[in-house]
C-alpha positions in Angstrom: -9.6 -99.6 -99.5 -6.3 -99.2 -97.6 -7.3 -101.8 -95.1 -8.2 -104.2 -97.9 -4.8 -103.6 -99.5 -3.1 -104.2 -96.2 -4.9 -107.5 -95.8 -4.0 -108.6 -99.3 -0.3 -107.6 -98.7 -0.4 -109.5 -95.4 -1.8 -112.6 -97.1 0.8 -112.4 -100.0 3.6 -112.0 -97.5 2.4 -114.9 -95.4 2.2 -117.1 -98.5 5.8 -116.1 -99.4 7.0 -116.9 -95.9 5.2 -120.2 -95.9 6.8 -121.1 -99.3 10.2 -120.2 -98.0 9.6 -122.4 -94.9 8.3 -125.3 -97.0 11.3 -125.1 -99.4 13.7 -124.9 -96.5 12.2 -128.0 -94.8 12.2 -129.8 -98.2 15.9 -129.1 -98.6 16.7 -130.2 -95.1 14.7 -133.4 -95.6 16.4 -134.1 -98.9 19.8 -133.6 -97.3 18.9 -135.9 -94.4 17.7 -138.6 -96.9 20.9 -138.2 -98.9 22.9 -138.7 -95.8 21.1 -141.9 -95.1 21.4 -143.4 -98.6 23.9 -143.2 -101.4 24.8 -145.0 -104.6 28.4 -145.7 -105.6 30.2 -147.6 -108.3 31.7 -150.9 -107.2 35.4 -151.5 -107.5 37.1 -154.2 -109.6 39.6 -156.4 -107.8 41.9 -159.3 -108.4 39.2 -161.9 -108.1 36.4 -160.9 -110.5 33.8 -163.0 -108.6 34.4 -161.3 -105.2 32.5 -158.1 -104.4 34.7 -155.0 -104.0 33.3 -151.8 -102.5 34.9 -148.3 -102.3 35.8 -147.3 -98.8 37.3 -143.9 -97.9 40.0 -143.9 -95.3 42.1 -140.7 -94.7 40.8 -139.3 -98.1 42.1 -142.4 -99.9 39.5 -144.6 -101.6 40.4 -148.3 -101.4 38.7 -151.5 -102.7 37.4 -153.6 -99.7 36.1 -157.1 -100.1 32.4 -157.3 -99.0 32.8 -160.4 -96.8 29.8 -161.8 -94.9 32.0 -164.7 -93.8 34.4 -162.4 -91.9 33.7 -161.6 -88.2 35.5 -158.2 -88.3 37.0 -156.0 -91.0 40.6 -156.2 -92.0 43.5 -154.0 -93.2 46.8 -155.7 -94.0 49.8 -154.9 -91.9 51.6 -153.4 -94.9 48.8 -151.1 -95.9 48.2 -150.0 -92.3 51.8 -148.9 -92.0 51.6 -146.9 -95.2 48.4 -145.2 -94.0 49.9 -144.5 -90.5 47.4 -146.8 -88.7 48.7 -148.2 -85.5 47.5 -151.1 -83.3 45.5 -149.9 -80.3 45.3 -153.3 -78.7 45.9 -157.0 -79.3 43.9 -160.1 -78.5 44.7 -163.8 -78.3 42.2 -165.7 -80.6 41.3 -169.3 -81.0 40.6 -169.9 -84.7 38.8 -172.9 -86.2 37.5 -171.9 -89.6 36.9 -174.0 -92.7 38.6 -177.0 -91.2 38.4 -178.9 -88.0 41.9 -178.0 -87.1 42.3 -175.3 -84.5 45.3 -173.0 -84.2 46.0 -169.9 -82.1 47.1 -166.5 -83.0 47.6 -163.1 -81.5 45.8 -160.4 -83.6 46.3 -156.6 -83.4 43.4 -154.3 -83.9 42.8 -150.6 -84.7 39.8 -148.3 -84.8 39.1 -146.1 -87.7 36.4 -143.8 -89.1 35.5 -144.6 -92.7 33.0 -143.5 -95.3 31.3 -145.2 -98.2 30.0 -142.6 -100.5 28.2 -140.0 -98.3 27.6 -142.5 -95.4 30.1 -142.4 -92.5 30.7 -144.9 -89.8 33.5 -146.1 -87.5 34.9 -149.6 -87.5 37.2 -152.0 -85.8 39.9 -153.5 -88.1 42.2 -156.5 -87.6 45.8 -155.9 -88.8 46.3 -159.1 -90.6 47.6 -160.2 -93.9 45.8 -163.2 -95.3 42.5 -165.0 -95.5 42.6 -168.7 -95.1 40.9 -171.2 -97.4 40.3 -174.9 -97.3 43.2 -176.3 -95.5 46.0 -175.0 -93.2 48.5 -174.7 -95.9 50.2 -171.5 -97.2 49.4 -172.6 -100.8 45.7 -172.1 -100.0 45.9 -168.8 -98.2 45.0 -165.8 -100.3 46.8 -162.6 -99.6 44.3 -159.8 -99.1 44.7 -156.1 -98.2 41.2 -155.0 -97.1 38.0 -156.7 -96.0 34.7 -155.2 -94.7 33.3 -157.8 -92.3 30.1 -158.4 -90.4 30.8 -155.9 -87.7 30.3 -153.1 -90.2 28.0 -154.9 -92.7 25.3 -155.4 -90.0 24.9 -151.6 -89.6 23.5 -150.9 -93.2 21.3 -152.2 -96.0 23.2 -153.1 -99.2 21.8 -153.3 -102.7 24.2 -154.7 -105.2 23.3 -154.3 -108.9 25.7 -156.6 -110.7 24.2 -155.7 -114.1 25.4 -152.1 -113.9 28.1 -152.6 -111.2 26.6 -150.2 -108.7 26.0 -150.4 -104.9 23.3 -148.6 -103.0 23.9 -148.4 -99.3 21.4 -147.1 -96.7 20.9 -146.9 -93.0 17.3 -147.8 -93.6 15.3 -149.9 -96.2 16.1 -149.6 -99.9 13.5 -149.6 -102.7 14.4 -152.3 -105.3 13.6 -152.1 -109.0 12.0 -155.5 -109.6 11.5 -156.6 -113.2 8.2 -158.1 -114.2 9.6 -161.6 -114.8 12.0 -161.5 -111.8 12.5 -164.7 -109.8 13.6 -164.0 -106.2 15.5 -166.3 -104.0 15.0 -165.2 -100.4 17.3 -166.5 -97.7 16.6 -165.8 -94.1 19.6 -166.0 -91.8 20.5 -166.3 -88.2 23.3 -163.9 -87.4 25.5 -164.2 -84.4 28.7 -162.4 -83.6 30.9 -164.4 -85.9 29.0 -165.6 -89.1 25.9 -165.5 -91.2 24.2 -168.9 -91.2 20.9 -170.1 -92.5 18.7 -173.2 -93.0 18.0 -173.9 -96.6 16.0 -176.5 -98.5 17.8 -178.2 -101.4 15.7 -180.6 -103.5 13.3 -181.0 -100.6 16.1 -181.8 -98.1 16.6 -179.3 -95.2 20.2 -178.4 -94.6 20.9 -176.6 -91.3 23.6 -174.0 -90.5 24.7 -173.3 -94.0 27.1 -170.4 -94.1 26.6 -167.5 -96.6 30.1 -166.3 -97.3 30.6 -163.6 -100.0 34.3 -163.6 -99.2 34.7 -167.2 -100.2 35.6 -167.7 -103.9 38.0 -170.5 -104.6 39.0 -171.9 -107.9 39.8 -175.7 -108.0 41.9 -177.4 -110.7 39.5 -179.8 -112.4 40.9 -181.7 -115.4 43.8 -179.2 -115.4 41.5 -176.2 -115.7 40.4 -173.9 -112.9 36.7 -173.5 -112.2 34.9 -171.5 -109.4 32.3 -173.4 -107.4 28.9 -172.3 -106.3 28.5 -174.4 -103.2 31.1 -176.2 -101.0 29.3 -179.0 -99.3 30.4 -180.7 -96.1 30.7 -184.4 -96.5 27.8 -185.1 -94.1 25.4 -182.6 -95.8 26.1 -184.0 -99.2 25.6 -187.6 -98.0 22.3 -186.5 -96.5 21.3 -184.8 -99.7 22.1 -187.7 -101.9 20.7 -190.4 -99.6 17.3 -188.6 -99.5 17.2 -187.7 -103.1 17.6 -190.6 -105.5 16.8 -188.3 -108.5 19.9 -186.2 -107.9 22.3 -186.7 -110.8 25.8 -185.5 -110.6 29.0 -186.2 -112.5 32.0 -186.7 -110.2 35.3 -185.0 -111.3 38.5 -186.3 -109.8 40.5 -183.9 -107.6 43.2 -184.4 -105.0 41.5 -182.1 -102.5 38.0 -183.6 -102.6 35.2 -184.4 -104.9 33.9 -182.0 -107.5 30.5 -182.4 -109.1 28.6 -181.0 -112.0 24.8 -181.0 -111.2 22.3 -180.3 -113.9 19.9 -178.6 -111.5 19.2 -178.0 -107.9 16.1 -176.5 -106.4 17.2 -174.2 -103.6 14.1 -173.1 -101.6 11.7 -172.3 -104.4 14.2 -171.4 -107.1 15.7 -173.9 -109.5 19.4 -173.3 -110.3 20.8 -174.8 -113.5 24.3 -176.1 -114.1 25.5 -176.0 -110.5 29.2 -176.6 -109.7 29.6 -178.2 -106.3 32.6 -179.3 -104.3 32.5 -181.8 -101.4 35.3 -181.3 -98.9 35.6 -184.0 -96.2 37.3 -181.6 -93.8 34.4 -179.1 -93.8 32.0 -179.1 -90.9 29.7 -176.7 -92.6 28.3 -176.1 -96.1 29.2 -172.8 -97.7 27.4 -170.7 -100.3 30.1 -168.8 -102.1 30.6 -165.5 -103.9 30.4 -167.3 -107.2 26.9 -168.4 -106.4 25.9 -164.8 -105.6 27.4 -163.6 -108.9 25.0 -165.8 -110.9 22.2 -163.4 -110.0 21.5 -159.9 -111.4 21.0 -158.2 -108.1 21.4 -158.9 -104.3 19.7 -157.0 -101.6 21.2 -157.5 -98.1 18.6 -156.5 -95.6 20.4 -156.3 -92.3 17.4 -155.2 -90.2 15.1 -158.1 -91.2 18.1 -160.5 -91.6 17.1 -161.5 -95.1 19.1 -161.8 -98.4 17.2 -161.4 -101.6 18.8 -162.6 -104.8 17.1 -161.5 -108.1 17.3 -163.2 -111.5 15.2 -163.1 -114.6 14.6 -165.7 -117.3 15.5 -162.9 -119.8 19.1 -163.0 -118.6 19.3 -166.6 -117.6 21.5 -167.8 -120.5 24.8 -166.8 -118.9 23.6 -167.8 -115.4 22.5 -171.3 -116.3 26.0 -172.3 -117.5 24.8 -174.3 -120.4 28.3 -175.4 -121.2 28.5 -177.2 -117.9 25.4 -179.3 -118.9 27.0 -180.1 -122.2 30.2 -181.1 -120.6 28.4 -183.2 -118.0 26.5 -185.1 -120.6 29.6 -185.7 -122.6 31.4 -187.1 -119.6 28.4 -189.2 -118.6 28.1 -190.7 -122.1 31.8 -191.5 -122.3 32.7 -193.5 -119.1 32.6 -193.3 -115.4 36.4 -193.0 -115.3 37.1 -189.4 -116.1 40.8 -189.5 -115.5 41.6 -190.2 -119.2 39.0 -188.3 -121.2 39.7 -187.6 -124.8 40.6 -184.1 -125.8 37.3 -183.6 -127.6 35.5 -183.8 -124.3 38.0 -181.9 -122.1 37.9 -179.0 -124.6 34.2 -178.5 -123.7 35.3 -177.6 -120.2 
């Protein structure tokens, strides 16, 4: 009987030890998983259409612009001085962005460890003070304090849920909660050291080397009111699109900087977008997809490993995305006159 009791005691003890080991390993695994993925609340910034993420530097959480169009990250000179960050080296750069004009600049850089939620990484930051838009004119340069650029973006996966203003970031893949009626626009991209570019099909026409730039959100004064544009076309791309697509209908809106268009619908890859605001800039050598385009969707999954961007939208929440007021305005303009420079107030109020 004693030997039987010892056997039973040994078995029970073994089971207890095994349970402790299993629980310990489970805790370790959970901790490792939590270190590789976290969810945080996105910041609000000066431009409501740009994407701001919370970045921790020296125990201070700052709103950084998530900018797929920026080669490296950025901290303004003023903020760097306040945080005690000093330049570690400088480089002489040749810059030719957004316009054909080329200018030269000496840029200082610093290295800094940062964290986003529970995920930590190091980064290289340019000590600069502005982000240039459109033309080389101080009026069209937006002062920015902080930018997270490609050099850091490429290290993680990013799931932006614009509906609840949350961001999930992971060093591996992220499971997405797809609604039953979701439509998904998938954009594969070719990523080099400087930008994220892709080939996309618009209304059956293939446009090459289109830049996906979540740091690009520019309001243009159209009919004395500012509107954010979904796509900035290069003149050559827009001419190619219109020459090969006789069914494309667009209303031209006068503007000193270029030509602004309201387009009822565009089929981008296999998704039809309603009420698209497009701007054609003759100085642009590339076509740009802007942050305003991204904000039309409920969710964006940036898959850095597979170099794909998935944009999710559902017919159930399409009313605010389809911009029905733009279609109404477009028809009002079209029915009035081709000359939109002297529209009556009853039409301009629609805008």
